[in-house]
C-alpha positions as CSV (number, residue, x, y, z in Angstrom):
1,X,-19.4,-21.7,3.9
2,X,-18.6,-24.4,1.3
3,X,-17.4,-21.6,-0.9
4,X,-15.5,-20.4,1.6
5,X,-13.9,-23.6,2.1
6,X,-13.2,-24.2,-1.1
7,X,-11.8,-21.0,-2.3
8,X,-9.4,-21.3,1.1
9,X,-7.0,-23.8,-1.0
10,X,-7.2,-22.1,-4.4
11,X,-6.2,-18.9,-2.6
12,X,-3.3,-20.8,-0.8
13,X,-2.0,-22.1,-4.3
14,X,-2.5,-18.5,-5.9
15,X,-0.5,-16.9,-3.0
16,X,2.5,-19.9,-3.2
17,X,2.5,-18.9,-7.2
18,X,2.6,-15.0,-6.7
19,X,5.7,-16.0,-4.3
20,X,7.3,-18.2,-6.8
21,X,7.2,-15.7,-9.3
22,X,8.8,-13.0,-7.3
23,X,11.8,-15.5,-6.3
24,X,12.0,-16.4,-10.2
25,X,12.2,-12.6,-11.0
26,X,14.5,-11.5,-8.2
27,X,17.0,-14.3,-9.2
28,X,16.5,-13.7,-13.2
29,X,16.7,-10.0,-12.7
30,X,19.7,-10.0,-10.1
31,X,22.3,-7.4,-11.8
32,X,25.1,-8.7,-9.9
33,X,24.6,-12.8,-11.7
34,X,24.0,-11.1,-15.0
35,X,27.3,-9.4,-14.7
36,X,29.2,-12.5,-13.4
37,X,26.9,-14.6,-16.6
38,X,28.4,-12.1,-19.2
39,X,31.7,-12.4,-17.9
40,X,31.7,-16.0,-18.2
41,X,30.4,-15.5,-21.5
42,X,32.9,-13.2,-22.8
43,X,35.2,-15.5,-21.4
44,X,33.9,-18.7,-23.1
45,X,33.8,-16.7,-26.4
46,X,37.4,-16.0,-25.8
47,X,38.5,-19.5,-25.2
48,X,36.9,-20.6,-28.4
49,X,34.4,-22.8,-26.2
50,X,31.1,-21.0,-28.0
51,X,31.2,-19.8,-31.5
52,X,30.8,-16.2,-32.1
53,X,27.3,-16.2,-32.9
54,X,25.8,-18.3,-30.2
55,X,28.2,-15.3,-27.8
56,X,26.1,-12.6,-29.6
57,X,22.9,-13.9,-28.8
58,X,23.2,-14.7,-25.7
59,X,24.8,-11.4,-25.0
60,X,21.9,-9.7,-26.2
61,X,19.7,-11.8,-24.1
62,X,21.7,-11.1,-20.9
63,X,22.2,-7.4,-21.8
64,X,18.3,-7.2,-22.1
65,X,17.8,-8.7,-18.4
66,X,20.4,-6.2,-17.3
67,X,18.5,-3.4,-18.6
68,X,15.2,-4.7,-17.0
69,X,17.4,-5.4,-13.7
70,X,18.7,-1.8,-13.5
71,X,15.2,-0.7,-14.1
72,X,13.7,-2.4,-11.2
73,X,16.3,-1.7,-8.9
74,X,15.8,2.3,-9.8
75,X,11.9,1.8,-9.1
76,X,12.5,0.2,-6.1
77,X,14.9,3.0,-5.1
78,X,12.1,5.4,-5.3
Protein backbone atom coordinates (compact mmCIF):
# COMPACT_ATOMS: atom_id res chain seq x y z
CA UNK A 1 0.00 0.00 0.00
CA UNK A 2 2.80 2.43 0.84
CA UNK A 3 4.49 1.52 -2.42
CA UNK A 4 1.33 2.37 -4.38
CA UNK A 5 1.03 5.69 -2.56
CA UNK A 6 4.62 6.56 -3.43
CA UNK A 7 4.44 5.22 -6.99
CA UNK A 8 1.42 7.32 -7.98
CA UNK A 9 3.29 10.67 -8.00
CA UNK A 10 6.17 9.03 -9.85
CA UNK A 11 3.84 7.63 -12.52
CA UNK A 12 2.27 11.07 -12.90
CA UNK A 13 5.67 12.68 -13.38
CA UNK A 14 6.66 10.07 -15.96
CA UNK A 15 3.38 10.53 -17.83
CA UNK A 16 3.83 14.31 -17.80
CA UNK A 17 7.38 13.93 -19.13
CA UNK A 18 6.15 11.71 -21.96
CA UNK A 19 3.46 14.23 -22.89
CA UNK A 20 5.99 17.07 -22.89
CA UNK A 21 8.31 15.05 -25.15
CA UNK A 22 5.45 14.25 -27.55
CA UNK A 23 4.52 17.94 -27.81
CA UNK A 24 8.15 19.01 -28.25
CA UNK A 25 8.62 16.43 -31.00
CA UNK A 26 5.41 17.57 -32.69
CA UNK A 27 6.61 21.16 -32.74
CA UNK A 28 10.21 20.33 -33.64
CA UNK A 29 9.26 18.04 -36.51
CA UNK A 30 6.35 19.95 -38.06
CA UNK A 31 7.18 20.04 -41.77
CA UNK A 32 5.22 23.25 -42.45
CA UNK A 33 7.07 25.09 -39.69
CA UNK A 34 10.40 23.83 -40.97
CA UNK A 35 9.53 24.98 -44.50
CA UNK A 36 8.79 28.47 -43.15
CA UNK A 37 12.07 28.48 -41.22
CA UNK A 38 13.98 27.49 -44.37
CA UNK A 39 12.38 30.34 -46.34
CA UNK A 40 13.15 32.82 -43.57
CA UNK A 41 16.74 31.58 -43.38
CA UNK A 42 17.18 31.95 -47.15
CA UNK A 43 15.81 35.49 -47.03
CA UNK A 44 18.15 36.41 -44.19
CA UNK A 45 21.08 35.07 -46.20
CA UNK A 46 20.06 36.93 -49.35
CA UNK A 47 19.65 40.17 -47.41
CA UNK A 48 23.09 39.74 -45.84
CA UNK A 49 21.70 39.47 -42.32
CA UNK A 50 23.65 36.26 -41.69
CA UNK A 51 26.91 34.93 -43.11
CA UNK A 52 26.94 32.19 -45.71
CA UNK A 53 28.64 29.82 -43.24
CA UNK A 54 25.88 30.28 -40.66
CA UNK A 55 23.30 29.89 -43.42
CA UNK A 56 24.78 26.56 -44.51
CA UNK A 57 24.99 25.25 -40.94
CA UNK A 58 21.41 26.17 -40.11
CA UNK A 59 20.12 24.97 -43.47
CA UNK A 60 21.74 21.58 -42.93
CA UNK A 61 20.13 21.24 -39.48
CA UNK A 62 16.71 22.28 -40.81
CA UNK A 63 16.92 19.92 -43.78
CA UNK A 64 17.76 17.04 -41.45
CA UNK A 65 14.74 17.90 -39.27
CA UNK A 66 12.61 18.16 -42.42
CA UNK A 67 13.70 14.72 -43.57
CA UNK A 68 12.84 13.26 -40.16
CA UNK A 69 9.48 15.07 -40.18
CA UNK A 70 8.57 13.65 -43.58
CA UNK A 71 9.59 10.15 -42.47
CA UNK A 72 7.39 10.49 -39.37
CA UNK A 73 4.49 11.69 -41.54
CA UNK A 74 4.83 8.70 -43.85
CA UNK A 75 5.01 6.30 -40.90
CA UNK A 76 1.93 7.87 -39.31
CA UNK A 77 0.04 7.53 -42.58
CA UNK A 78 0.58 3.78 -42.74
